[in-house]
N, C-alpha and C positions, 0 to 999 in steps of 0.2 A: 803787715805781716811780712816775713822774710821772703825774698825771691825763691821760688820753687821751680825746679826744672825736672820734669818727668822724662825718663828715657823709656819709650814705649813702642812696641810693635807686637801684633798678635802672632807673628811668625816667630818660631824658636830658631836659635842658632844664627841670628843676624848680628850679634855683638852688643846686645843691650847691656848685659852685666859688665862686660869689659869696658864699655863706654862710660857707664855710670861710675865705676870705680876709678878707671884711669883718668877720666876727665876730672873727677873729684881730686885725685892726687895732684894733677897738673895745676888746677886752680889753687890748691893749698900751697904748692911751691911758688905760686905767683903772689902769695901773701894773704890769701883768703882763708877764713875758717869755715870748713865745709862739713856738713852733716849728710851722710849717705843713709837713706832710709830704704830698707829691703822689705818690699811687700810681695815678693815672689815666694810661694810655698817651697820651692826648691832650695832657697837659701844660698844660692851660689855667690852672691855678693858678700853675704855674711862670712862664709867660709873663706872666700878669696882674700878677705881683709884680715884673716886670722882671728875672727870673732866666733864665739860659740852661738849656735842657734838656741833659742829659749822655748819654753813650753807655750807661753802666751805672748803673742805679738804686742810689744809696747806701743806700736803705732795705732792700735785699735782698742787696747785694753783700758778699762776705767782706772783712774788713779792719777798720780802726779807725773805728767810726762817730763818735766824738767829733770827728773832723776833717771830717765830711760836712756839717754845717749851714753854710749861707752866709748872710751878712747881706743884708737887703734895704734898699731906701731908705726903708722904713717904720720909723720908730723903734720899737724893742722887738720887731720881728718878724724872725725868721730862717726859712730854708726848707731843706728837703731836696728837691731838684728831681726831677722826673720823669726817667726814663731811656728811651732808645729800645729797650731790651731788655724793657720791661714788657709789650709786646704778646705776645712769645714766652712770657713767664712766665704771662701770662693764659690761654694756650692749651695749658697742659700742662707747662710747665717749672718749676712750683713744687710740690714734693711735700709740704712741711710746712705745716700750717695755723697754726703758731706762729713762722714764720720772721721775720715783721716784729716780733712781740712780743719775740723773743729779741734782735733787733738794737737795738730801742729801749731795752731794759733796760741796754744798755751806756752810755747817755748819763749824764753826771754830773748828779745831781739838782739841784745848785745852779745849773746853767746856765740852766734854763728853769723856768717855773711851770706850764706846761701845753703839751700837744701837740694840734694839730688835724690830722686826716687827711682829705684830699679823696679820696673813693673814686670808682672808675669807675662808669658806668651799667650795672652788671651785678651778679649775685650769685655771680660766679665766684671763683677762688682769691684774687685780689687783695682783693676785698671781704671774703672770709672771713678772710683774714689780718688785715685792719683790725679786724674785729669781735673776733677773738681777742685783739687787743692793747688793746682799748678798755675804759675804765671806764663810758662812756656813749655812746649814739648819738643824734645829732640827725638827724631825718628830714624834710627839706624836701618839701613836696607842693604842686604847682601847683594852683590852685583850679579844677580841671576834673575831670570824672568818670573819664577813663581813668587819670590818675595816682592817683586814689582807689582804683581796683581794685588797682593795684600795691602800695599801702600794706599790704594784707593779707599779700602775699607777703614783703615786707621784714620786717614784724614777726615772721612765722613764722621767717625766717632768723635774726633776732636770738635768738629763743627756742632755736633749734637750736644756735647758737654757744655757748650756756651750757654745753654738754657739755665744751667746751674751755676756756671762760672763765666760770666760775660767777658772777663778780662783775659781769658786764655788765648794764646796765640801759638802758632807753629814757629818755634824758634829756628828750626832748620831740619832738613832731611840730610842724613849723613850716609854717604856711600862707604860701605865696609867691605873687607876681603877683596879689595880691588887689585887686579893683576893687569898692569898696563900693557903686557904682552898678549893678553887674551882679547880676541875680538868681542867676546860676549861682554866683558867688563866695559869696554869702550862703548858698545852699543847701549847697554843699560844706562851708563852715565849720560850719554847724549839724550836718551829718552827722558830721563828724570829732569835734566836741566832745561829741556825745551818744551815738555808737555804738561808740567804741573805749575800752578800759579804760586805755590808756597815757596819760601826761600830754601835754597840748597846750599849747604856749606861748601866753600871753596876747598877746604881740606878734605882729602879722602884718606881712609884708613887702609893701608895695603895688607895683602896677605903676608903674614910674618909669623914664623913658628914661635918666636919669643912672646908674642901676644897670647898664644894659647898656653905656653909653658908657665908663665909668671904666676897665675893663680894657684897652681899646685905648690908653690913655695910661699904662699900667702903674701905675695908682693905684687905691686903694679909693674907693668912692663917698663915704666919710666925708671924704676929702681932696679929691676931685674936685669934689664939690658938697655942702659940709657942711650947707647949709640945706635940702637936698632931702628929700622924704618918705622916700626910701629910706635916706639917711644917718641920719636921726633914728630910723628903725625899727631899724637894726642897732645903734645905740647903746643903744636900749631893750632889744634882745635880749641884749646883753652884760650889762646890769644884771640882767636876769632870770636869766641863766646864773649870775651871781655870787650872787644872792639864793637860788637853788635849790641852792647849794653843789655845783654840778656840777664844779667844779675841785678838789674835796676827795677824790674817789674814787680808788681804785687798782685796776687790773685784776688 
């Protein structure tokens, strides 16, 4: 099966969607064919890539999944869009923890080099399905103390998912919205780098207005503001993902 990276954190507003889409674009610019799968009922990854939300999520619907990916205007990036039925699935309509994995297994290996999954801000059935389908998890964490508390819960959920998916690993914790001039950012960075056993990316994503503005134009920050600190950071993150061989695993 293709390498699958989930971008997950039960906290909202920590940069999951921006990371899934911007990292996907950066990897595509590095020559990889990337599929971004949106399993968040909010559909922000879908709209941010200029794709329309659909009635039924192709990631979970019955049928031929090879027909589900749609091209985006970003070269090298395709998408499986969010569906309006995902909210119902998130609240009890999804019985199997491996439904997403079983669907993604139907994709032809030659069509893509890797899959990125944008997860909802919860540890419910949709995120559990994403973890069951993943070879690695990227965990964005905003440089504040409340998101730091949630990191422990997310890492516990990843360990629990190993019962269904023994191959899963934490690919890296990613510090986002980092302000080097703020004491709090530096304190949270030091706490994360010294107190958890899981790997932490060397790359940090800075606070940058361009990162927040780009999705409203259906563009990644790399295309919208290529010289911005945020764009450079996501390019560096893609290089680090490749250097760590995170696209070589199989769930």
